[in-house]
N, CA, C and O atoms as a DFTB+ gen file, in Angstrom:
392 C
 N C O
     1  1     -28.250      -2.720      -3.841
     2  2     -27.469      -2.386      -2.661
     3  2     -27.503      -0.864      -2.493
     4  3     -27.368      -0.112      -3.458
     5  1     -27.682      -0.443      -1.269
     6  2     -27.679       1.004      -1.027
     7  2     -26.247       1.508      -0.817
     8  3     -25.322       0.720      -0.618
     9  1     -26.084       2.814      -0.864
    10  2     -24.752       3.448      -0.786
    11  2     -24.059       3.156       0.544
    12  3     -22.855       2.899       0.567
    13  1     -24.794       3.191       1.636
    14  2     -24.191       2.934       2.955
    15  2     -23.639       1.510       3.015
    16  3     -22.522       1.302       3.488
    17  1     -24.403       0.539       2.547
    18  2     -23.925      -0.849       2.546
    19  2     -22.707      -1.002       1.648
    20  3     -21.761      -1.703       2.007
    21  1     -22.715      -0.349       0.470
    22  2     -21.570      -0.436      -0.441
    23  2     -20.317       0.132       0.212
    24  3     -19.246      -0.469       0.130
    25  1     -20.447       1.283       0.857
    26  2     -19.303       1.906       1.537
    27  2     -18.784       0.993       2.647
    28  3     -17.575       0.821       2.799
    29  1     -19.696       0.411       3.419
    30  2     -19.280      -0.497       4.498
    31  2     -18.572      -1.734       3.954
    32  3     -17.575      -2.177       4.524
    33  1     -19.071      -2.287       2.874
    34  2     -18.423      -3.450       2.256
    35  2     -17.064      -3.086       1.672
    36  3     -16.094      -3.827       1.829
    37  1     -16.999      -1.935       0.996
    38  2     -15.715      -1.476       0.457
    39  2     -14.686      -1.321       1.575
    40  3     -13.540      -1.749       1.444
    41  1     -15.112      -0.705       2.669
    42  2     -14.209      -0.485       3.803
    43  2     -13.762      -1.809       4.414
    44  3     -12.591      -1.968       4.758
    45  1     -14.675      -2.747       4.548
    46  2     -14.323      -4.050       5.129
    47  2     -13.346      -4.801       4.228
    48  3     -12.400      -5.420       4.715
    49  1     -13.571      -4.747       2.927
    50  2     -12.654      -5.422       1.993
    51  2     -11.278      -4.760       2.024
    52  3     -10.260      -5.451       1.970
    53  1     -11.237      -3.439       2.111
    54  2      -9.973      -2.726       2.194
    55  2      -9.214      -3.105       3.470
    56  3      -8.011      -3.361       3.438
    57  1      -9.941      -3.135       4.593
    58  2      -9.288      -3.521       5.857
    59  2      -8.730      -4.934       5.765
    60  3      -7.652      -5.213       6.290
    61  1      -9.451      -5.817       5.108
    62  2      -8.979      -7.199       4.950
    63  2      -7.726      -7.246       4.081
    64  3      -6.788      -7.982       4.388
    65  1      -7.703      -6.470       3.004
    66  2      -6.511      -6.392       2.153
    67  2      -5.314      -5.882       2.946
    68  3      -4.226      -6.451       2.866
    69  1      -5.510      -4.817       3.706
    70  2      -4.421      -4.265       4.511
    71  2      -3.935      -5.294       5.529
    72  3      -2.728      -5.468       5.699
    73  1      -4.849      -5.973       6.203
    74  2      -4.458      -6.990       7.183
    75  2      -3.695      -8.123       6.507
    76  3      -2.716      -8.628       7.057
    77  1      -4.132      -8.518       5.334
    78  2      -3.432      -9.572       4.597
    79  2      -2.007      -9.129       4.261
    80  3      -1.064      -9.900       4.441
    81  1      -1.841      -7.908       3.779
    82  2      -0.499      -7.418       3.455
    83  2       0.368      -7.311       4.704
    84  3       1.568      -7.580       4.650
    85  1      -0.226      -6.921       5.821
    86  2       0.547      -6.869       7.073
    87  2       0.999      -8.261       7.503
    88  3       2.064      -8.416       8.101
    89  1       0.194      -9.265       7.199
    90  2       0.545     -10.633       7.601
    91  2       1.563     -11.266       6.658
    92  3       2.061     -12.357       6.933
    93  1       1.879     -10.597       5.550
    94  2       2.810     -11.135       4.557
    95  2       3.975     -10.178       4.291
    96  3       4.171      -9.736       3.159
    97  1       4.749      -9.858       5.337
    98  2       5.880      -8.951       5.106
    99  2       6.958      -9.582       4.215
   100  3       7.856      -8.890       3.737
   101  1       6.863     -10.889       3.998
   102  2       7.806     -11.556       3.098
   103  2       7.579     -11.152       1.644
   104  3       8.483     -11.271       0.817
   105  1       6.388     -10.680       1.335
   106  2       6.091     -10.220      -0.019
   107  2       6.600      -8.786      -0.132
   108  3       6.085      -7.877       0.520
   109  1       7.595      -8.602      -0.948
   110  2       8.235      -7.307      -1.091
   111  2       7.393      -6.369      -1.956
   112  3       6.668      -6.809      -2.848
   113  1       7.503      -5.084      -1.678
   114  2       6.767      -4.095      -2.456
   115  2       7.117      -4.160      -3.935
   116  3       6.237      -3.998      -4.780
   117  1       8.371      -4.392      -4.263
   118  2       8.754      -4.448      -5.675
   119  2       8.074      -5.628      -6.369
   120  3       7.739      -5.546      -7.551
   121  1       7.871      -6.720      -5.638
   122  2       7.146      -7.863      -6.215
   123  2       5.693      -7.499      -6.480
   124  3       5.137      -7.844      -7.523
   125  1       5.081      -6.798      -5.526
   126  2       3.708      -6.338      -5.728
   127  2       3.626      -5.409      -6.936
   128  3       2.719      -5.536      -7.759
   129  1       4.565      -4.484      -7.041
   130  2       4.575      -3.562      -8.180
   131  2       4.734      -4.322      -9.491
   132  3       4.037      -4.039     -10.466
   133  1       5.640      -5.277      -9.513
   134  2       5.899      -6.023     -10.747
   135  2       4.714      -6.892     -11.152
   136  3       4.461      -7.076     -12.343
   137  1       3.995      -7.419     -10.187
   138  2       2.870      -8.300     -10.496
   139  2       1.542      -7.570     -10.642
   140  3       0.731      -7.911     -11.503
   141  1       1.321      -6.563      -9.799
   142  2      -0.009      -5.957      -9.746
   143  2      -0.031      -4.473     -10.106
   144  3      -1.102      -3.904     -10.321
   145  1       1.135      -3.849     -10.173
   146  2       1.172      -2.438     -10.510
   147  2       0.878      -1.507      -9.351
   148  3       0.692      -0.308      -9.557
   149  1       0.830      -2.034      -8.137
   150  2       0.677      -1.209      -6.939
   151  2       1.327      -1.932      -5.767
   152  3       1.574      -3.137      -5.821
   153  1       1.601      -1.174      -4.706
   154  2       2.226      -1.764      -3.520
   155  2       1.675      -1.092      -2.269
   156  3       0.736      -0.299      -2.339
   157  1       2.256      -1.409      -1.151
   158  2       1.817      -0.825       0.115
   159  2       1.955       0.705       0.086
   160  3       1.098       1.418       0.607
   161  1       3.030       1.198      -0.521
   162  2       3.221       2.648      -0.598
   163  2       2.120       3.297      -1.426
   164  3       1.647       4.382      -1.087
   165  1       1.712       2.650      -2.499
   166  2       0.594       3.165      -3.309
   167  2      -0.665       3.256      -2.452
   168  3      -1.372       4.263      -2.488
   169  1      -0.944       2.209      -1.687
   170  2      -2.125       2.231      -0.818
   171  2      -2.049       3.390       0.169
   172  3      -3.054       4.047       0.442
   173  1      -0.852       3.639       0.705
   174  2      -0.675       4.770       1.612
   175  2      -0.965       6.098       0.918
   176  3      -1.592       6.982       1.501
   177  1      -0.510       6.237      -0.324
   178  2      -0.777       7.466      -1.085
   179  2      -2.268       7.615      -1.373
   180  3      -2.807       8.719      -1.292
   181  1      -2.933       6.521      -1.705
   182  2      -4.372       6.563      -1.972
   183  2      -5.145       6.894      -0.702
   184  3      -6.141       7.617      -0.744
   185  1      -4.686       6.367       0.419
   186  2      -5.317       6.644       1.714
   187  2      -5.193       8.139       2.029
   188  3      -6.152       8.772       2.471
   189  1      -4.007       8.686       1.796
   190  2      -3.764      10.116       2.020
   191  2      -4.638      10.949       1.090
   192  3      -5.223      11.940       1.525
   193  1      -4.736      10.570      -0.168
   194  2      -5.566      11.303      -1.126
   195  2      -7.035      11.288      -0.702
   196  3      -7.738      12.289      -0.839
   197  1      -7.490      10.147      -0.190
   198  2      -8.871      10.051       0.286
   199  2      -9.085      10.979       1.478
   200  3     -10.120      11.639       1.577
   201  1      -8.112      11.029       2.379
   202  2      -8.212      11.942       3.525
   203  2      -8.275      13.388       3.039
   204  3      -9.076      14.178       3.539
   205  1      -7.442      13.731       2.076
   206  2      -7.455      15.089       1.523
   207  2      -8.816      15.409       0.906
   208  3      -9.356      16.497       1.106
   209  1      -9.361      14.455       0.159
   210  2     -10.672      14.653      -0.485
   211  2     -11.773      14.919       0.538
   212  3     -12.727      15.650       0.268
   213  1     -11.626      14.319       1.707
   214  2     -12.632      14.461       2.758
   215  2     -12.268      15.537       3.780
   216  3     -12.922      15.666       4.815
   217  1     -11.222      16.305       3.483
   218  2     -10.737      17.356       4.386
   219  2     -10.403      16.821       5.777
   220  3     -10.681      17.463       6.789
   221  1      -9.797      15.621       5.803
   222  2      -9.328      15.019       7.048
   223  2      -7.825      15.242       7.126
   224  3      -7.086      14.865       6.217
   225  1      -7.379      15.852       8.213
   226  2      -5.958      16.145       8.363
   227  2      -5.193      14.851       8.644
   228  3      -5.421      14.183       9.652
   229  1      -4.284      14.514       7.734
   230  2      -3.495      13.294       7.849
   231  2      -2.230      13.491       7.037
   232  3      -2.288      13.858       5.863
   233  1      -1.090      13.248       7.658
   234  2       0.169      13.384       6.920
   235  2       0.401      12.142       6.063
   236  3      -0.216      11.100       6.281
   237  1       1.279      12.264       5.108
   238  2       1.639      11.116       4.267
   239  2       2.217       9.996       5.126
   240  3       1.927       8.823       4.894
   241  1       3.027      10.350       6.107
   242  2       3.620       9.340       6.986
   243  2       2.551       8.649       7.827
   244  3       2.617       7.436       8.022
   245  1       1.578       9.389       8.325
   246  2       0.482       8.786       9.093
   247  2      -0.342       7.852       8.210
   248  3      -0.761       6.784       8.656
   249  1      -0.570       8.244       6.982
   250  2      -1.325       7.393       6.053
   251  2      -0.572       6.101       5.789
   252  3      -1.161       5.020       5.795
   253  1       0.729       6.211       5.558
   254  2       1.537       5.019       5.297
   255  2       1.545       4.106       6.508
   256  3       1.515       2.884       6.362
   257  1       1.586       4.687       7.709
   258  2       1.570       3.875       8.930
   259  2       0.250       3.114       9.071
   260  3       0.232       2.018       9.631
   261  1      -0.843       3.672       8.577
   262  2      -2.126       2.961       8.595
   263  2      -2.048       1.692       7.751
   264  3      -2.691       0.692       8.072
   265  1      -1.280       1.727       6.695
   266  2      -1.146       0.575       5.814
   267  2      -0.157      -0.436       6.386
   268  3      -0.444      -1.632       6.429
   269  1       0.993       0.037       6.820
   270  2       2.046      -0.860       7.314
   271  2       1.800      -1.380       8.725
   272  3       2.325      -2.430       9.095
   273  1       1.011      -0.663       9.514
   274  2       0.772      -1.062      10.896
   275  2       1.906      -0.672      11.826
   276  3       1.944      -1.089      12.983
   277  1       2.821       0.123      11.318
   278  2       3.978       0.610      12.076
   279  2       4.614       1.712      11.241
   280  3       4.305       1.846      10.056
   281  1       5.490       2.495      11.837
   282  2       6.185       3.491      11.018
   283  2       6.930       2.816       9.855
   284  3       7.504       1.737      10.005
   285  1       6.902       3.482       8.699
   286  2       7.502       2.908       7.503
   287  2       8.969       2.567       7.709
   288  3       9.413       1.498       7.289
   289  1       9.734       3.452       8.349
   290  2      11.163       3.180       8.548
   291  2      11.378       1.903       9.369
   292  3      12.354       1.183       9.157
   293  1      10.471       1.629      10.296
   294  2      10.572       0.408      11.098
   295  2      10.287      -0.826      10.233
   296  3      11.027      -1.809      10.294
   297  1       9.211      -0.778       9.426
   298  2       8.882      -1.898       8.543
   299  2      10.041      -2.150       7.587
   300  3      10.442      -3.290       7.355
   301  1      10.565      -1.065       7.042
   302  2      11.659      -1.171       6.076
   303  2      12.884      -1.857       6.693
   304  3      13.487      -2.731       6.071
   305  1      13.242      -1.463       7.900
   306  2      14.416      -2.066       8.534
   307  2      14.173      -3.523       8.935
   308  3      15.106      -4.325       8.943
   309  1      12.936      -3.867       9.263
   310  2      12.617      -5.244       9.646
   311  2      12.469      -6.183       8.447
   312  3      12.933      -7.322       8.488
   313  1      11.827      -5.709       7.387
   314  2      11.365      -6.621       6.341
   315  2      11.878      -6.370       4.927
   316  3      11.938      -7.302       4.124
   317  1      12.245      -5.146       4.609
   318  2      12.614      -4.879       3.214
   319  2      13.979      -5.449       2.892
   320  3      14.944      -5.270       3.635
   321  1      14.036      -6.136       1.770
   322  2      15.283      -6.724       1.297
   323  2      15.773      -5.949       0.080
   324  3      15.003      -5.254      -0.582
   325  1      17.046      -6.078      -0.200
   326  2      17.621      -5.458      -1.389
   327  2      16.987      -6.092      -2.624
   328  3      16.887      -7.316      -2.717
   329  1      16.568      -5.269      -3.555
   330  2      15.959      -5.781      -4.786
   331  2      17.023      -6.453      -5.648
   332  3      18.152      -5.974      -5.761
   333  1      16.641      -7.560      -6.244
   334  2      17.558      -8.272      -7.141
   335  2      17.612      -7.559      -8.489
   336  3      16.766      -6.720      -8.799
   337  1      18.603      -7.900      -9.268
   338  2      18.720      -7.330     -10.609
   339  2      17.493      -7.668     -11.444
   340  3      17.001      -6.828     -12.197
   341  1      17.000      -8.887     -11.313
   342  2      15.811      -9.304     -12.068
   343  2      14.582      -8.499     -11.649
   344  3      13.780      -8.109     -12.498
   345  1      14.427      -8.246     -10.348
   346  2      13.299      -7.453      -9.865
   347  2      13.369      -6.023     -10.399
   348  3      12.361      -5.465     -10.833
   349  1      14.564      -5.436     -10.364
   350  2      14.737      -4.070     -10.849
   351  2      14.496      -3.965     -12.348
   352  3      13.904      -2.994     -12.820
   353  1      14.951      -4.957     -13.091
   354  2      14.726      -4.980     -14.545
   355  2      13.242      -5.065     -14.846
   356  3      12.737      -4.338     -15.701
   357  1      12.535      -5.958     -14.141
   358  2      11.087      -6.097     -14.341
   359  2      10.374      -4.803     -13.980
   360  3       9.434      -4.397     -14.662
   361  1      10.818      -4.158     -12.910
   362  2      10.196      -2.907     -12.492
   363  2      10.378      -1.835     -13.560
   364  3       9.421      -1.148     -13.917
   365  1      11.576      -1.688     -14.063
   366  2      11.831      -0.687     -15.095
   367  2      11.007      -0.942     -16.348
   368  3      10.538      -0.004     -16.992
   369  1      10.835      -2.207     -16.687
   370  2      10.062      -2.568     -17.871
   371  2       8.574      -2.276     -17.698
   372  3       7.903      -1.868     -18.646
   373  1       8.064      -2.485     -16.491
   374  2       6.615      -2.420     -16.252
   375  2       6.141      -1.194     -15.489
   376  3       4.938      -1.038     -15.283
   377  1       7.058      -0.305     -15.057
   378  2       6.635       0.790     -14.191
   379  2       5.679       1.736     -14.912
   380  3       5.768       1.932     -16.124
   381  1       4.756       2.319     -14.132
   382  2       3.796       3.256     -14.717
   383  2       4.506       4.510     -15.233
   384  3       5.599       4.848     -14.778
   385  1       3.886       5.178     -16.163
   386  2       4.463       6.375     -16.765
   387  2       4.084       7.658     -16.050
   388  3       4.310       8.740     -16.591
   389  1       3.510       7.578     -14.838
   390  2       3.085       8.806     -14.163
   391  2       4.246       9.495     -13.578
   392  3       4.093      10.552     -12.965
């Protein structure tokens, strides 16, 4: 596989992941963190870091909006639920050390 095809496939898979997460607002970020070690906010940070690496001007909020499909505060008010004690305990146990 050549580099151009790999980049195109990577981009298509990423877009599909983002679309899937947008279609599942019932899946809370804390659940994603507890199960997979990353969430929508992580993807937004990675998107911003990629923009920085490529010298593309993009704010953290704009990057996060690319992932959520709307401003973060709007997604949060529509879909985010209060984390349960069990979710918070699991998060504290499994959170990254960065």
